[in-house]
PASEBA-1860 file (N, C-alpha, C; in nm, 3 decimals):
! residues 203
1> MSDWLADT> 1.236/-7.088/-5.026/1.255/-7.067/-4.881/1.366/-7.160/-4.832 ~ 1.459/-7.105/-4.753/1.569/-7.186/-4.701/1.516/-7.289/-4.601 ~ 1.598/-7.391/-4.577/1.555/-7.501/-4.490/1.522/-7.452/-4.349 ~ 1.605/-7.363/-4.294/1.580/-7.321/-4.156/1.452/-7.239/-4.145 ~ 1.422/-7.161/-4.249/1.296/-7.086/-4.248/1.176/-7.180/-4.258 ~ 1.185/-7.277/-4.346/1.076/-7.374/-4.361/1.055/-7.452/-4.233 ~ 1.166/-7.494/-4.169/1.154/-7.567/-4.043/1.090/-7.480/-3.935 ~ 1.129/-7.353/-3.931/1.072/-7.263/-3.830/0.923/-7.241/-3.854
9> RDSYDTVA> 0.887/-7.215/-3.978/0.745/-7.196/-4.012/0.664/-7.320/-3.977 ~ 0.709/-7.437/-4.021/0.633/-7.559/-3.999/0.624/-7.594/-3.851 ~ 0.733/-7.571/-3.778/0.733/-7.601/-3.635/0.631/-7.515/-3.560 ~ 0.630/-7.385/-3.590/0.537/-7.297/-3.519/0.394/-7.312/-3.568 ~ 0.375/-7.355/-3.691/0.241/-7.394/-3.734/0.190/-7.510/-3.647 ~ 0.278/-7.604/-3.618/0.241/-7.723/-3.540/0.205/-7.689/-3.396 ~ 0.279/-7.595/-3.336/0.262/-7.569/-3.192/0.183/-7.441/-3.163 ~ 0.123/-7.379/-3.263/0.063/-7.246/-3.245/-0.031/-7.239/-3.125
17> VSYADCTR> -0.127/-7.330/-3.117/-0.226/-7.323/-3.010/-0.162/-7.351/-2.874 ~ -0.079/-7.454/-2.865/-0.015/-7.486/-2.737/0.084/-7.377/-2.696 ~ 0.152/-7.316/-2.793/0.242/-7.204/-2.762/0.164/-7.089/-2.698 ~ 0.052/-7.054/-2.757/-0.030/-6.946/-2.702/-0.076/-6.979/-2.562 ~ -0.119/-7.102/-2.539/-0.165/-7.142/-2.407/-0.052/-7.136/-2.304 ~ 0.068/-7.177/-2.344/0.182/-7.182/-2.251/0.237/-7.044/-2.219 ~ 0.221/-6.948/-2.309/0.283/-6.816/-2.291/0.184/-6.707/-2.255 ~ 0.057/-6.741/-2.243/-0.047/-6.640/-2.225/-0.026/-6.554/-2.100
25> ALIAELPY> 0.027/-6.613/-1.995/0.041/-6.540/-1.868/0.180/-6.480/-1.847 ~ 0.271/-6.496/-1.943/0.409/-6.457/-1.920/0.426/-6.308/-1.893 ~ 0.357/-6.223/-1.968/0.375/-6.079/-1.948/0.334/-6.040/-1.807 ~ 0.224/-6.096/-1.760/0.178/-6.066/-1.624/0.276/-6.115/-1.518 ~ 0.349/-6.223/-1.549/0.437/-6.285/-1.451/0.578/-6.227/-1.450 ~ 0.614/-6.147/-1.551/0.752/-6.100/-1.566/0.758/-5.947/-1.559 ~ 0.778/-5.891/-1.440/0.772/-5.744/-1.426/0.877/-5.669/-1.505 ~ 0.996/-5.727/-1.520/1.101/-5.655/-1.592/1.076/-5.656/-1.743
33> VRAALRLF> 1.013/-5.762/-1.791/0.970/-5.764/-1.930/0.862/-5.658/-1.953 ~ 0.768/-5.649/-1.862/0.664/-5.545/-1.874/0.727/-5.406/-1.874 ~ 0.828/-5.388/-1.790/0.895/-5.257/-1.783/0.962/-5.222/-1.915 ~ 1.027/-5.320/-1.978/1.092/-5.295/-2.107/0.990/-5.259/-2.214 ~ 0.879/-5.331/-2.216/0.775/-5.301/-2.314/0.712/-5.166/-2.288 ~ 0.692/-5.131/-2.162/0.636/-5.000/-2.130/0.731/-4.888/-2.172 ~ 0.859/-4.907/-2.149/0.957/-4.805/-2.190/0.956/-4.789/-2.342 ~ 0.952/-4.900/-2.413/0.942/-4.893/-2.559/0.819/-4.814/-2.601
41> AELVRGPV> 0.705/-4.842/-2.537/0.580/-4.772/-2.570/0.592/-4.623/-2.542 ~ 0.665/-4.586/-2.437/0.681/-4.445/-2.403/0.775/-4.373/-2.499 ~ 0.875/-4.444/-2.551/0.978/-4.381/-2.634/0.940/-4.371/-2.781 ~ 0.863/-4.467/-2.831/0.838/-4.473/-2.975/0.735/-4.367/-3.014 ~ 0.750/-4.312/-3.133/0.662/-4.204/-3.181/0.613/-4.238/-3.322 ~ 0.511/-4.322/-3.329/0.456/-4.359/-3.458/0.429/-4.507/-3.467 ~ 0.399/-4.556/-3.586/0.360/-4.697/-3.604/0.476/-4.792/-3.574 ~ 0.439/-4.908/-3.522/0.537/-5.009/-3.478/0.504/-5.143/-3.542
49> ADVGCGPG> 0.608/-5.215/-3.584/0.595/-5.352/-3.631/0.648/-5.446/-3.523 ~ 0.564/-5.539/-3.480/0.605/-5.645/-3.389/0.642/-5.765/-3.477 ~ 0.771/-5.782/-3.501/0.819/-5.879/-3.599/0.850/-6.012/-3.529 ~ 0.780/-6.116/-3.573/0.785/-6.243/-3.503/0.684/-6.242/-3.390 ~ 0.564/-6.196/-3.421/0.463/-6.167/-3.318/0.396/-6.290/-3.261 ~ 0.411/-6.406/-3.326/0.344/-6.525/-3.277/0.193/-6.507/-3.271 ~ 0.131/-6.548/-3.160/-0.015/-6.536/-3.149/-0.064/-6.396/-3.112 ~ 0.027/-6.299/-3.109/-0.015/-6.160/-3.091/-0.029/-6.112/-2.948
57> LVTAHLHD> 0.025/-6.186/-2.852/0.010/-6.147/-2.713/0.083/-6.016/-2.682 ~ 0.206/-6.004/-2.730/0.282/-5.881/-2.706/0.227/-5.767/-2.790 ~ 0.184/-5.798/-2.912/0.122/-5.696/-2.998/0.002/-5.634/-2.927 ~ -0.082/-5.718/-2.871/-0.201/-5.669/-2.801/-0.162/-5.590/-2.676 ~ -0.058/-5.634/-2.607/-0.012/-5.561/-2.489/0.035/-5.420/-2.527 ~ 0.113/-5.410/-2.635/0.157/-5.278/-2.680/0.038/-5.192/-2.721 ~ -0.059/-5.252/-2.787/-0.180/-5.178/-2.824/-0.248/-5.123/-2.700 ~ -0.257/-5.203/-2.595/-0.320/-5.158/-2.470/-0.242/-5.044/-2.406
65> LGVDVFGV> -0.111/-5.035/-2.436/-0.028/-4.926/-2.386/-0.036/-4.802/-2.475 ~ -0.119/-4.807/-2.578/-0.140/-4.691/-2.664/-0.056/-4.687/-2.789 ~ 0.011/-4.797/-2.823/0.099/-4.801/-2.940/0.017/-4.837/-3.064 ~ 0.046/-4.768/-3.174/-0.011/-4.801/-3.305/0.074/-4.915/-3.363 ~ 0.030/-5.040/-3.342/0.115/-5.155/-3.367/0.046/-5.257/-3.455 ~ 0.125/-5.325/-3.538/0.075/-5.439/-3.613/0.177/-5.552/-3.600 ~ 0.131/-5.677/-3.622/0.216/-5.792/-3.604/0.249/-5.862/-3.734 ~ 0.369/-5.917/-3.740/0.417/-5.993/-3.856/0.476/-6.124/-3.804
73> DLSPAMIS> 0.443/-6.235/-3.868/0.501/-6.362/-3.828/0.515/-6.454/-3.948 ~ 0.615/-6.540/-3.942/0.642/-6.636/-4.050/0.536/-6.745/-4.058 ~ 0.474/-6.777/-3.945/0.382/-6.890/-3.936/0.238/-6.850/-3.968 ~ 0.180/-6.902/-4.076/0.039/-6.872/-4.106/-0.055/-6.914/-3.993 ~ -0.025/-7.025/-3.925/-0.112/-7.069/-3.815/-0.107/-6.969/-3.700 ~ 0.010/-6.915/-3.671/0.020/-6.813/-3.567/-0.060/-6.689/-3.604 ~ -0.050/-6.647/-3.729/-0.123/-6.528/-3.773/-0.274/-6.552/-3.767 ~ -0.319/-6.669/-3.808/-0.462/-6.700/-3.800/-0.509/-6.696/-3.656
81> LARREHPG> -0.430/-6.749/-3.565/-0.466/-6.747/-3.423/-0.468/-6.604/-3.369 ~ -0.367/-6.525/-3.406/-0.362/-6.386/-3.361/-0.484/-6.308/-3.409 ~ -0.523/-6.330/-3.534/-0.640/-6.259/-3.588/-0.768/-6.299/-3.516 ~ -0.779/-6.427/-3.478/-0.899/-6.472/-3.406/-0.903/-6.415/-3.264 ~ -0.787/-6.414/-3.197/-0.785/-6.372/-3.057/-0.782/-6.220/-3.041 ~ -0.735/-6.149/-3.143/-0.725/-6.003/-3.135/-0.782/-5.942/-3.263 ~ -0.913/-5.953/-3.283/-0.972/-5.917/-3.412/-0.962/-5.769/-3.448 ~ -0.935/-5.684/-3.351/-0.925/-5.542/-3.381/-0.788/-5.498/-3.427
89> LRFEVGSM> -0.692/-5.591/-3.429/-0.555/-5.557/-3.465/-0.517/-5.616/-3.599 ~ -0.412/-5.559/-3.658/-0.365/-5.603/-3.789/-0.251/-5.702/-3.774 ~ -0.262/-5.814/-3.844/-0.157/-5.916/-3.846/-0.136/-5.963/-3.989 ~ -0.010/-5.993/-4.023/0.018/-6.039/-4.159/0.133/-6.140/-4.157 ~ 0.129/-6.232/-4.252/0.236/-6.330/-4.267/0.355/-6.264/-4.336 ~ 0.473/-6.284/-4.283/0.592/-6.227/-4.343/0.716/-6.278/-4.274 ~ 0.831/-6.252/-4.335/0.959/-6.298/-4.281/1.051/-6.179/-4.257 ~ 1.123/-6.183/-4.147/1.219/-6.076/-4.119/1.339/-6.082/-4.212
97> TEPLGTPV> 1.352/-6.188/-4.289/1.460/-6.196/-4.387/1.426/-6.123/-4.517 ~ 1.307/-6.067/-4.525/1.263/-5.990/-4.641/1.231/-5.847/-4.597 ~ 1.235/-5.749/-4.690/1.200/-5.612/-4.653/1.060/-5.604/-4.592 ~ 1.045/-5.518/-4.493/0.917/-5.504/-4.424/0.810/-5.446/-4.514 ~ 0.850/-5.356/-4.603/0.756/-5.307/-4.703/0.680/-5.182/-4.663 ~ 0.692/-5.137/-4.540/0.624/-5.017/-4.496/0.710/-4.945/-4.394 ~ 0.723/-4.814/-4.403/0.806/-4.743/-4.305/0.739/-4.739/-4.169 ~ 0.818/-4.754/-4.064/0.767/-4.755/-3.927/0.858/-4.673/-3.838
105> AGILAWWS> 0.803/-4.631/-3.724/0.881/-4.556/-3.626/0.951/-4.648/-3.527 ~ 0.901/-4.772/-3.518/0.961/-4.865/-3.423/0.945/-5.009/-3.469 ~ 1.041/-5.092/-3.430/1.035/-5.235/-3.455/1.066/-5.307/-3.324 ~ 0.984/-5.403/-3.292/1.008/-5.492/-3.179/1.033/-5.632/-3.233 ~ 1.145/-5.692/-3.196/1.174/-5.831/-3.229/1.197/-5.903/-3.096 ~ 1.089/-5.957/-3.042/1.084/-6.004/-2.904/1.104/-6.155/-2.899 ~ 1.227/-6.196/-2.876/1.264/-6.337/-2.875/1.226/-6.405/-3.006 ~ 1.233/-6.330/-3.116/1.205/-6.387/-3.249/1.330/-6.400/-3.334
113> LIHVPDDE> 1.437/-6.333/-3.294/1.564/-6.343/-3.368/1.639/-6.472/-3.333 ~ 1.588/-6.545/-3.235/1.663/-6.658/-3.179/1.678/-6.775/-3.277 ~ 1.594/-6.779/-3.381/1.604/-6.889/-3.478/1.680/-6.849/-3.604 ~ 1.726/-6.726/-3.611/1.796/-6.676/-3.731/1.945/-6.710/-3.720 ~ 2.002/-6.779/-3.818/2.146/-6.812/-3.814/2.232/-6.686/-3.812 ~ 2.352/-6.699/-3.757/2.441/-6.584/-3.744/2.463/-6.511/-3.876 ~ 2.482/-6.586/-3.985/2.515/-6.520/-4.111/2.394/-6.448/-4.172 ~ 2.274/-6.474/-4.121/2.155/-6.405/-4.170/2.120/-6.283/-4.085
121> VPVVFGHF> 2.176/-6.273/-3.965/2.139/-6.161/-3.876/2.172/-6.026/-3.938 ~ 2.290/-6.005/-4.000/2.315/-5.875/-4.063/2.213/-5.841/-4.172 ~ 2.165/-5.941/-4.245/2.062/-5.917/-4.346/1.934/-5.867/-4.280 ~ 1.895/-5.934/-4.172/1.775/-5.893/-4.097/1.789/-5.752/-4.044 ~ 1.904/-5.722/-3.984/1.924/-5.587/-3.929/1.926/-5.482/-4.041 ~ 1.975/-5.519/-4.158/1.968/-5.426/-4.271/1.825/-5.396/-4.310 ~ 1.739/-5.499/-4.312/1.598/-5.475/-4.343/1.531/-5.389/-4.235 ~ 1.566/-5.414/-4.110/1.510/-5.331/-4.002/1.552/-5.186/-4.019
129> HDALEPDG> 1.680/-5.165/-4.049/1.731/-5.029/-4.068/1.657/-4.959/-4.182 ~ 1.638/-5.029/-4.292/1.571/-4.970/-4.408/1.425/-4.937/-4.380 ~ 1.359/-5.018/-4.295/1.217/-4.998/-4.268/1.193/-4.885/-4.168 ~ 1.291/-4.858/-4.083/1.271/-4.757/-3.980/1.285/-4.616/-4.033 ~ 1.201/-4.529/-3.984/1.214/-4.387/-4.013/1.340/-4.333/-3.945 ~ 1.390/-4.216/-3.989/1.506/-4.158/-3.922/1.484/-4.148/-3.771 ~ 1.583/-4.189/-3.694/1.577/-4.191/-3.549/1.477/-4.294/-3.496 ~ 1.435/-4.387/-3.581/1.343/-4.492/-3.538/1.406/-4.584/-3.435
137> LLVLGFHV> 1.321/-4.647/-3.355/1.365/-4.726/-3.241/1.347/-4.875/-3.267 ~ 1.453/-4.951/-3.243/1.451/-5.097/-3.252/1.476/-5.154/-3.114 ~ 1.390/-5.247/-3.073/1.410/-5.316/-2.945/1.412/-5.466/-2.969 ~ 1.517/-5.530/-2.918/1.536/-5.674/-2.933/1.531/-5.740/-2.797 ~ 1.467/-5.856/-2.789/1.477/-5.943/-2.673/1.530/-6.077/-2.721 ~ 1.622/-6.138/-2.645/1.683/-6.263/-2.693/1.744/-6.340/-2.577 ~ 1.774/-6.468/-2.604/1.840/-6.553/-2.506/1.989/-6.522/-2.502 ~ 2.046/-6.523/-2.382/2.188/-6.495/-2.364/2.266/-6.626/-2.350
145> GDTTNLKT> 2.381/-6.631/-2.414/2.468/-6.747/-2.408/2.563/-6.744/-2.526 ~ 2.620/-6.857/-2.558/2.709/-6.866/-2.674/2.704/-7.007/-2.731 ~ 2.580/-7.057/-2.748/2.560/-7.191/-2.801/2.440/-7.191/-2.895 ~ 2.428/-7.299/-2.971/2.311/-7.322/-3.056/2.256/-7.460/-3.021 ~ 2.128/-7.465/-2.990/2.062/-7.589/-2.952/1.956/-7.626/-3.054 ~ 1.943/-7.753/-3.082/1.836/-7.801/-3.170/1.717/-7.841/-3.084 ~ 1.606/-7.774/-3.106/1.483/-7.801/-3.031/1.396/-7.894/-3.114 ~ 1.370/-8.014/-3.062/1.292/-8.113/-3.137/1.155/-8.139/-3.075
153> QGYGGRPM> 1.136/-8.090/-2.953/1.004/-8.104/-2.889/0.970/-7.972/-2.825 ~ 0.849/-7.925/-2.852/0.813/-7.793/-2.806/0.691/-7.791/-2.718 ~ 0.621/-7.683/-2.728/0.508/-7.652/-2.642/0.400/-7.759/-2.655 ~ 0.353/-7.807/-2.539/0.253/-7.912/-2.539/0.308/-8.048/-2.581 ~ 0.441/-8.062/-2.584/0.501/-8.188/-2.625/0.498/-8.215/-2.773 ~ 0.460/-8.115/-2.852/0.449/-8.135/-2.996/0.587/-8.128/-3.063 ~ 0.603/-8.195/-3.177/0.735/-8.198/-3.242/0.770/-8.064/-3.306 ~ 0.895/-8.028/-3.294/0.949/-7.910/-3.359/1.086/-7.946/-3.417
161> RVHVHLRP> 1.133/-7.864/-3.507/1.272/-7.874/-3.553/1.321/-7.733/-3.580 ~ 1.373/-7.671/-3.475/1.428/-7.536/-3.487/1.558/-7.527/-3.410 ~ 1.651/-7.452/-3.464/1.773/-7.421/-3.392/1.751/-7.294/-3.311 ~ 1.791/-7.299/-3.185/1.778/-7.185/-3.095/1.918/-7.132/-3.067 ~ 1.942/-7.007/-3.109/2.074/-6.945/-3.097/2.079/-6.856/-2.974 ~ 2.169/-6.887/-2.882/2.194/-6.804/-2.764/2.318/-6.721/-2.791 ~ 2.309/-6.590/-2.764/2.418/-6.500/-2.805/2.458/-6.403/-2.695 ~ 2.587/-6.368/-2.688/2.629/-6.263/-2.595/2.574/-6.128/-2.640
169> PERVAEWL> 2.524/-6.046/-2.547/2.468/-5.916/-2.587/2.565/-5.830/-2.667 ~ 2.693/-5.833/-2.633/2.787/-5.747/-2.704/2.802/-5.787/-2.850 ~ 2.790/-5.917/-2.880/2.795/-5.960/-3.020/2.675/-5.903/-3.097 ~ 2.558/-5.910/-3.035/2.438/-5.855/-3.100/2.454/-5.704/-3.117 ~ 2.510/-5.637/-3.016/2.532/-5.493/-3.025/2.629/-5.459/-3.138 ~ 2.732/-5.539/-3.156/2.827/-5.515/-3.265/2.759/-5.529/-3.400 ~ 2.675/-5.630/-3.416/2.600/-5.644/-3.541/2.510/-5.523/-3.565 ~ 2.449/-5.474/-3.460/2.362/-5.356/-3.474/2.443/-5.234/-3.519
177> RAAGFSVE> 2.556/-5.211/-3.457/2.639/-5.096/-3.496/2.685/-5.108/-3.640 ~ 2.721/-5.228/-3.682/2.764/-5.248/-3.820/2.650/-5.222/-3.919 ~ 2.526/-5.241/-3.875/2.410/-5.217/-3.960/2.365/-5.072/-3.958 ~ 2.431/-4.988/-3.879/2.396/-4.847/-3.878/2.310/-4.803/-3.761 ~ 2.308/-4.882/-3.655/2.231/-4.847/-3.536/2.322/-4.793/-3.427 ~ 2.265/-4.707/-3.343/2.331/-4.661/-3.222/2.267/-4.733/-3.104 ~ 2.346/-4.808/-3.031/2.294/-4.883/-2.917/2.280/-4.789/-2.797 ~ 2.158/-4.777/-2.746/2.131/-4.684/-2.637/2.128/-4.751/-2.500
185> AQWLLGTD> 2.087/-4.877/-2.495/2.078/-4.944/-2.365/2.083/-5.095/-2.385 ~ 2.143/-5.162/-2.288/2.144/-5.308/-2.284/2.102/-5.350/-2.143 ~ 1.996/-5.432/-2.136/1.949/-5.483/-2.008/1.972/-5.633/-2.002 ~ 2.022/-5.680/-1.888/2.023/-5.823/-1.863/1.902/-5.860/-1.779 ~ 1.833/-5.965/-1.818/1.718/-6.015/-1.743/1.760/-6.147/-1.679 ~ 1.800/-6.139/-1.553/1.855/-6.257/-1.490/1.985/-6.297/-1.556 ~ 2.004/-6.427/-1.576/2.127/-6.476/-1.637/2.108/-6.525/-1.779 ~ 1.983/-6.529/-1.827/1.962/-6.594/-1.957/1.880/-6.512/-2.055
193> GAVIFARR> 1.858/-6.385/-2.027/1.785/-6.301/-2.121/1.845/-6.162/-2.129 ~ 1.825/-6.095/-2.242/1.874/-5.959/-2.260/1.778/-5.882/-2.349 ~ 1.777/-5.750/-2.328/1.701/-5.657/-2.411/1.795/-5.546/-2.455 ~ 1.793/-5.513/-2.583/1.873/-5.403/-2.636/1.781/-5.301/-2.701 ~ 1.803/-5.173/-2.667/1.737/-5.061/-2.732/1.838/-4.995/-2.826 ~ 1.800/-4.975/-2.952/1.892/-4.916/-3.050/1.816/-4.820/-3.141 ~ 1.885/-4.715/-3.185/1.826/-4.614/-3.275/1.885/-4.628/-3.414 ~ 1.802/-4.606/-3.512/1.848/-4.603/-3.651/1.935/-4.481/-3.674
201> GVR> 2.054/-4.505/-3.727/2.141/-4.396/-3.767/2.157/-4.395/-3.918 ~ 2.263/-4.335/-3.963/2.293/-4.328/-4.107/2.404/-4.426/-4.138 ~ 2.382/-4.512/-4.237/2.486/-4.608/-4.274/2.581/-4.546/-4.374
END
């Protein structure tokens, strides 16, 4: 496992419980985020992987919207927490830098690509493309900017060591097109967030 992956896994293992506590109300508080998730639920036709699912809050929200969804996360502590809090749903430990291993109609990567270095993003998008069924839907949420910050203290004041990559939406869209996706929509959420909807095409 590369250093950045190990740092990300260990950091989120450390903050799993405090992260869940700090983010539990976010979906209820953010109407435009809810709208993006609802649109994804309306558009997707088949099983969905929530990649980088954390404690499963968004996975459970999609399930409540009628989506056949399962969660994947790098952090074993996050997956254990998700299984405890949402016992009726499927969660598994895994990395977006590896093949998903099962075909799906949709993939959600909701603010989980933010720790992936630029040179690894095309690899991740290639795995997403391979896992999606023809015309499958990929939705990304991410921080907007053009900097990389080292986060050393996280949720609940606990120590972390992760790099947080802020990216211009058009750069992410270019990576998607290069990986064989057709970008259908780009939303800006205020000044610091973006959502991209993209369809799997033929590479």
